[in-house]
C-alpha positions as CSV (number, residue, x, y, z in Angstrom):
1,X,87.3,-50.5,64.3
2,X,90.9,-50.5,65.4
3,X,93.1,-53.6,66.0
4,X,93.2,-52.9,69.7
5,X,89.5,-53.3,69.8
6,X,89.2,-56.3,67.5
7,X,92.2,-58.7,67.4
8,X,90.0,-61.0,65.5
9,X,90.6,-59.0,62.4
10,X,94.3,-58.4,62.2
11,X,97.7,-59.4,63.6
12,X,99.1,-56.0,63.2
13,X,97.5,-53.2,61.3
14,X,99.8,-53.2,58.3
15,X,96.9,-52.5,55.9
16,X,94.1,-50.5,57.6
17,X,90.8,-50.7,55.9
18,X,87.1,-50.2,56.5
19,X,85.7,-53.6,57.3
20,X,82.9,-54.8,55.1
21,X,79.4,-55.1,56.5
22,X,79.0,-58.4,54.8
23,X,80.9,-61.2,53.1
24,X,79.8,-63.6,50.5
25,X,80.3,-67.3,50.5
26,X,79.5,-69.2,47.3
27,X,79.5,-73.0,47.4
28,X,78.1,-76.1,45.7
29,X,77.7,-79.8,46.5
30,X,81.4,-80.5,45.6
31,X,82.9,-77.7,47.8
32,X,85.1,-78.7,50.7
33,X,83.3,-76.3,53.1
34,X,79.6,-77.0,53.1
35,X,76.6,-75.5,54.9
36,X,74.1,-77.0,57.3
37,X,71.3,-75.1,59.0
38,X,72.2,-76.3,62.5
39,X,76.0,-75.8,62.2
40,X,76.6,-73.2,59.5
41,X,79.8,-73.5,57.6
42,X,82.6,-75.7,59.0
43,X,86.1,-75.7,57.4
44,X,87.3,-78.8,55.6
45,X,89.7,-79.6,58.4
46,X,87.0,-79.2,61.1
47,X,87.7,-82.4,63.0
48,X,91.4,-81.4,63.5
49,X,91.1,-77.6,63.5
50,X,92.2,-76.1,66.8
51,X,89.9,-73.5,68.4
52,X,91.2,-70.0,68.6
53,X,89.3,-66.7,69.5
54,X,91.6,-64.2,67.8
55,X,94.8,-63.9,65.8
56,X,96.8,-63.2,69.0
57,X,95.8,-66.6,70.3
58,X,96.4,-68.2,66.9
59,X,100.0,-66.7,66.9
60,X,100.8,-68.0,70.3
61,X,99.6,-71.5,69.4
62,X,101.6,-71.4,66.2
63,X,98.4,-71.9,64.1
64,X,99.3,-69.2,61.7
65,X,101.4,-70.6,58.8
66,X,102.1,-69.0,55.5
67,X,102.5,-72.3,53.7
68,X,99.0,-73.4,54.8
69,X,97.5,-70.2,53.9
70,X,99.2,-70.3,50.5
71,X,98.0,-73.9,49.9
72,X,94.4,-72.8,50.8
73,X,94.4,-69.8,48.4
74,X,96.0,-71.9,45.6
75,X,93.9,-75.0,46.3
76,X,97.0,-77.1,46.6
77,X,95.8,-79.2,49.5
78,X,92.7,-80.1,51.4
79,X,91.3,-80.1,54.0
80,X,92.0,-76.6,55.2
81,X,91.4,-74.6,58.4
82,X,90.2,-71.7,56.4
83,X,87.0,-70.7,54.7
84,X,87.1,-68.4,51.6
85,X,84.6,-65.5,51.3
86,X,84.5,-62.2,49.3
87,X,83.1,-58.7,49.7
88,X,83.0,-58.3,46.0
89,X,79.7,-59.1,44.3
90,X,81.3,-58.7,40.8
91,X,83.7,-61.5,41.6
92,X,80.9,-63.8,42.1
93,X,79.6,-62.9,38.7
94,X,83.0,-62.9,37.0
95,X,84.0,-65.0,34.0
96,X,86.4,-66.8,36.3
97,X,83.4,-68.4,38.0
98,X,81.6,-69.6,34.8
99,X,83.2,-73.0,34.9
100,X,82.4,-73.3,38.6
101,X,78.7,-72.5,37.9
102,X,78.4,-74.8,34.9
103,X,80.3,-77.8,36.0
104,X,78.8,-78.1,39.5
105,X,75.2,-78.4,40.5
106,X,73.2,-76.7,43.2
107,X,75.3,-73.6,43.5
108,X,74.3,-71.3,46.3
109,X,75.3,-68.0,47.9
110,X,75.3,-66.9,51.6
111,X,75.5,-63.4,52.9
112,X,77.5,-63.4,56.2
113,X,77.2,-60.6,58.8
114,X,80.7,-59.5,59.7
115,X,79.7,-57.8,63.0
116,X,78.3,-61.2,64.1
117,X,81.7,-62.8,63.4
118,X,83.4,-60.2,65.5
119,X,80.8,-60.6,68.3
120,X,81.5,-64.4,68.4
121,X,85.3,-63.8,68.1
122,X,85.7,-65.7,64.9
123,X,89.1,-64.7,63.3
124,X,88.9,-63.3,59.8
125,X,91.1,-61.2,57.5
126,X,91.8,-60.2,54.0
127,X,94.0,-63.0,52.3
128,X,96.5,-60.5,50.9
129,X,97.0,-58.8,54.4
130,X,97.5,-62.3,56.1
131,X,100.1,-63.3,53.5
132,X,102.0,-60.1,53.9
133,X,101.8,-60.1,57.7
134,X,103.4,-63.6,57.6
135,X,106.3,-62.5,55.5
136,X,105.0,-63.6,52.1
137,X,104.1,-61.7,48.9
138,X,101.0,-61.8,46.7
139,X,101.3,-63.0,43.1
140,X,102.5,-60.6,40.5
141,X,103.2,-60.5,36.9
142,X,106.8,-61.5,37.7
143,X,105.4,-65.0,38.4
144,X,106.1,-65.2,42.1
145,X,104.0,-64.8,45.3
146,X,100.7,-66.4,46.5
147,X,98.1,-66.7,43.8
148,X,94.4,-65.7,44.4
149,X,95.5,-63.7,47.6
150,X,93.9,-60.2,46.9
151,X,91.9,-57.6,48.6
152,X,88.5,-59.0,47.7
153,X,89.5,-62.5,49.0
154,X,88.8,-63.0,52.8
155,X,89.7,-65.9,55.0
156,X,87.6,-66.9,57.9
157,X,89.2,-69.3,60.5
158,X,87.5,-72.5,61.4
159,X,83.8,-71.9,61.0
160,X,81.0,-69.5,60.3
161,X,78.2,-70.2,62.9
162,X,74.6,-70.2,61.6
163,X,73.6,-67.1,63.5
164,X,76.2,-65.2,61.3
165,X,74.4,-66.2,58.1
166,X,71.7,-63.6,57.5
167,X,70.5,-64.8,54.1
168,X,70.9,-67.7,51.7
169,X,70.2,-67.4,48.0
170,X,70.2,-69.7,45.0
171,X,72.6,-68.4,42.3
172,X,69.7,-67.3,40.3
173,X,68.2,-65.3,43.2
174,X,71.6,-63.7,43.8
175,X,72.1,-62.7,40.2
176,X,68.6,-61.3,40.1
177,X,69.3,-59.1,43.2
178,X,72.5,-57.9,41.7
179,X,70.8,-57.1,38.5
180,X,68.2,-54.9,40.2
181,X,71.1,-52.7,41.1
182,X,72.8,-53.0,37.7
183,X,75.6,-55.2,39.2
184,X,76.3,-57.4,36.1
185,X,79.4,-58.8,34.5
186,X,81.3,-56.2,32.6
187,X,80.0,-53.2,34.5
188,X,82.1,-50.7,36.6
189,X,79.4,-50.7,39.4
190,X,80.7,-50.4,43.0
191,X,80.5,-53.9,44.5
192,X,80.8,-52.5,48.0
193,X,77.6,-50.5,47.4
194,X,75.9,-53.6,46.1
195,X,76.9,-55.4,49.3
196,X,75.6,-52.6,51.6
197,X,72.3,-52.7,49.7
198,X,72.1,-56.5,50.0
199,X,72.9,-56.1,53.7
200,X,70.1,-53.6,54.2
201,X,67.6,-55.7,52.3
202,X,68.6,-59.0,54.1
203,X,68.6,-57.4,57.6
204,X,64.9,-56.4,57.2
205,X,63.9,-60.1,56.6
């Protein structure tokens, strides 16, 4: 899908990539962005978040701001207009998330249909691409740049409507699904393959 067909996905096509079929959203009771069956996921700044159907409109309304995206990625401020997701199942299972799992209760995982986001004109993009398109740099070993902006970290603007959520899992259910495909911590399994498999399984339910 090219930018000319889907301005919801990019400002300019600096980093062409194959869009994922699905995105993962993990959250718990302490997350800024929570889920309800009737409304889906709403960003932490929902009451003040200005509506926009694509990045062109966001740019014209001056809604795109490198500092605000940086603050969101680095969790420097809240509330935010953005919702963090990933297409990388291994990230969900990574050691970096252990403290998140153990310190917080009722951790859940949502599988989001990207085609539905596009159909409803919900802007979304890779965090590293957004940072670069707005003139910033991603974090490097030199100690500069936006931390946690990387190719597996996606940002969705505003909200994820309930019709875009194709499946909800408890954390245990998600781990069990991944384990069925040998997607476990410490493996070199392809996380994209895992997400395609999850998409196919969820779409049939």
